[in-house]
C-alpha positions in Angstrom: 0.0 0.0 0.0 2.5 2.6 1.2 5.2 1.4 -1.2 2.8 1.4 -4.1 2.1 5.1 -3.4 5.8 5.8 -3.1 6.6 4.2 -6.4 4.5 6.8 -8.2 6.3 9.8 -6.6 9.6 11.0 -8.1 12.5 11.1 -5.6 10.4 9.2 -3.0 12.4 6.8 -0.7 10.8 3.8 0.8 12.2 2.2 3.9 11.1 -0.8 6.0 12.1 -2.6 9.2 10.6 -5.7 10.8 11.0 -5.8 14.6 11.9 -9.3 15.7 12.2 -10.0 19.5 14.1 -13.3 19.0 16.8 -11.6 16.9 19.3 -9.7 19.0 20.4 -7.9 15.8 16.9 -6.4 15.6 16.2 -5.0 19.0 15.4 -1.4 19.9 15.8 2.0 18.5 19.5 1.5 17.7 18.7 -1.4 15.4 15.9 0.5 13.7 18.2 3.5 13.1 21.1 1.4 11.8 18.8 -0.4 9.3 17.0 2.7 8.0 20.3 4.6 7.5 21.8 1.6 5.6 18.8 1.6 3.3 19.0 5.3 2.5 22.7 5.2 1.6 22.5 3.4 -1.8 19.7 5.9 -2.8 21.5 9.1 -1.6 25.2 9.5 -2.4 25.3 13.0 -1.0 24.8 11.9 2.6 27.7 9.4 2.5 30.5 11.9 3.2 28.7 13.2 6.2 28.2 9.8 7.7 31.8 8.8 7.0 33.0 11.9 8.9 30.7 11.1 11.9 31.8 7.5 11.9 35.5 8.6 11.9 34.9 10.8 14.9 33.3 7.9 16.9 36.1 5.5 16.2 33.7 2.6 16.1 33.0 0.2 13.2 29.3 0.6 13.6 26.9 3.0 15.4 27.7 2.5 19.1 24.8 4.3 20.8 21.1 5.0 20.2 21.6 8.7 20.8 24.1 9.0 18.0 22.1 6.7 15.8 19.0 8.8 16.2 20.9 12.0 15.5 22.4 10.6 12.3 19.0 9.1 11.2 17.3 12.5 11.6 19.9 14.1 9.3 19.6 11.3 6.8 15.8 11.4 6.7 15.7 15.2 6.4 18.1 14.9 3.4 15.4 13.0 1.5 12.7 15.0 -0.4 10.0 12.5 0.6 10.4 9.3 2.6 8.0 6.6 3.5 8.9 4.4 6.5 7.2 1.1 7.5 8.0 -0.3 11.0 6.3 -3.7 11.2 5.9 -6.1 14.2 6.2 -3.3 16.7 4.5 -5.5 19.3 7.6 -7.8 19.2 9.5 -5.2 21.2 9.4 -4.6 24.9 7.2 -1.7 25.9 10.2 0.4 26.7 11.7 -0.1 23.2 8.3 0.4 21.6 7.7 3.7 23.3 11.2 4.9 22.5 10.8 4.1 18.8 7.3 5.5 18.4 7.9 8.7 20.5 11.1 9.5 18.6 9.4 9.3 15.2 6.4 11.3 16.5 8.7 14.0 17.7 10.7 14.0 14.5 7.6 14.4 12.3 5.8 16.9 14.5 9.0 19.0 14.6 9.1 19.4 10.8 8.6 23.0 9.5 5.3 23.7 7.8 6.9 23.8 4.4 8.1 20.2 4.9 4.9 18.9 6.3 4.4 15.4 4.9 8.0 14.9 3.8 8.4 12.1 6.3 5.6 9.6 6.6 5.6 6.7 9.0 3.5 3.6 9.3 3.6 1.6 12.5 2.3 -2.0 12.5 1.5 -3.7 15.7 -0.7 -6.3 17.3 -3.8 -4.8 18.9 -3.1 -4.9 22.6 -3.6 -2.6 25.6 -0.2 -1.1 25.3 -0.5 -0.3 21.6 -3.9 1.2 22.1 -2.6 3.5 24.9 0.9 4.4 23.6 -0.4 5.2 20.1 -3.7 6.7 21.0 -2.9 10.1 19.6 -2.4 8.7 16.1 -5.0 8.1 13.3 -5.9 4.4 13.4 -7.1 1.9 10.9 -8.0 -1.7 12.1 -7.7 -4.4 9.5 -8.9 -7.9 10.2 -8.8 -11.1 8.1 -12.2 -10.2 6.7 -10.8 -7.0 5.1 -8.1 -8.5 3.1 -8.9 -12.2 2.9 -9.6 -12.0 -0.9 -6.3 -10.3 -1.5 -4.4 -13.0 0.4 -6.2 -15.7 -1.5 -5.2 -14.2 -4.8 -1.6 -13.9 -3.6 -1.7 -17.6 -2.6 -3.3 -18.6 -5.9 -0.3 -17.0 -7.7 2.2 -19.0 -5.7 0.0 -22.1 -6.1 0.4 -21.8 -9.9 4.2 -21.3 -9.5 4.5 -24.4 -7.3 2.4 -26.5 -9.6 4.6 -25.4 -12.5 7.6 -26.8 -10.6 6.2 -29.9 -8.9 3.1 -30.8 -10.9 -0.7 -30.6 -10.2 -1.7 -29.9 -6.6 -5.3 -31.0 -6.6 -5.7 -33.0 -3.4 -6.9 -31.4 -0.2 -3.6 -32.1 1.5 -1.5 -30.3 -1.2 -3.7 -27.4 -2.2 -1.4 -24.5 -1.4 -4.0 -21.8 -2.0 -6.6 -23.2 0.4 -4.1 -24.3 3.1 -1.9 -21.2 3.3 -4.6 -18.6 2.9 -6.7 -20.3 5.6 -3.7 -20.4 8.0 -2.8 -16.8 7.2 -6.3 -15.5 7.9 -6.6 -17.6 11.1 -3.8 -15.7 12.9 -4.6 -13.0 15.5 -5.3 -9.6 14.2 -2.6 -6.9 14.4 -2.8 -3.3 15.0 -0.8 -0.9 12.9 -0.3 2.8 12.5 0.7 5.3 9.9 2.0 8.9 9.1 1.6 8.5 11.8 -1.4 6.5 10.7 -2.0 3.4 12.8 -3.3 0.3 11.1 -4.0 -3.1 12.4 -3.7 -6.5 10.6 -2.2 -9.9 11.2 1.1 -9.9 9.4 -0.9 -12.2 7.2 0.8 -11.3 3.9 4.2 -11.7 5.5 3.2 -15.1 6.8 1.8 -16.2 3.4 4.8 -14.9 1.6 7.3 -16.8 3.8 5.3 -20.0 3.7 4.7 -20.0 -0.1 8.3 -19.1 -0.8 9.6 -21.9 1.4 7.3 -24.4 -0.4 8.4 -23.1 -3.8 12.1 -23.4 -2.9 11.9 -27.1 -2.1 14.1 -29.2 -4.4 11.7 -32.0 -5.0 8.0 -32.9 -4.9 8.8 -35.2 -2.0 10.4 -32.3 0.0 7.4 -30.1 -0.9 4.9 -32.7 0.4 6.9 -33.0 3.6 6.9 -29.2 4.2 3.2 -28.8 3.5 2.3 -31.6 5.9 -0.2 -30.3 8.5 2.1 -31.1 11.4 5.1 -29.4 9.8 3.5 -26.3 8.2 4.0 -23.2 10.3 0.9 -21.8 12.0 2.3 -18.5 13.2 4.6 -15.7 11.9 7.5 -16.7 14.2 7.6 -20.3 12.9 7.3 -19.1 9.3 10.1 -16.6 9.8 12.4 -19.3 11.3 11.6 -21.7 8.5 12.3 -18.9 6.0 15.7 -18.1 7.7 16.6 -21.8 7.4 16.3 -21.4 3.6 17.8 -17.9 3.5 14.6 -16.3 2.2 13.6 -14.2 5.2 16.6 -12.0 5.6 14.9 -9.2 3.7 12.0 -9.0 6.2 
């Protein structure tokens, strides 16, 4: 959604980060800042010299503190004419990390001069819980459940069903029907709560789940391996298991 809009705008930069509590590399505001900065660099050569000078002053191989990382990220984001940021899985963080991340972005955006209003747009995605409802209560909110995007998920799964059939042959039996199995599992997960431009939106990470599962099925080397992976007892039933399975096949690193 947000990336589709960004692709139509000249000079727009799209950035994303998936918060993962089980991955020590992706924990807290420091990890968010490091990732977003690294994503801007290939798209903005002008900022490279500035970052190199600041890195030289610190004497560290990577950003050492959240304070410095946030300072550098602010400069980097303001160097972009228009930037769209998606922070997914915010509920994976502790409440302290969650509040630090969201409050910093809110302050950054609210502090922009009027002429730059809308230059930085942020979408927070989180499970709907008491903390998210309280901490993000000042933001515009959209709640999305499986009934809102079920048809889209099914079409996405149908596409991968055809790709997998092209590789392994017809998938007509109930036990091997990728479209029905994966879309049902994706829509059966708990709703999530997410938020952007500070608009808040909620959904279930259903597309990410469906993408990880279908990619993993497609990347199997034989029909026998595919049938093993789609077995009811082995197929992931939540985003964490799907992410781990994807990491095992090196297909989840971009999420």
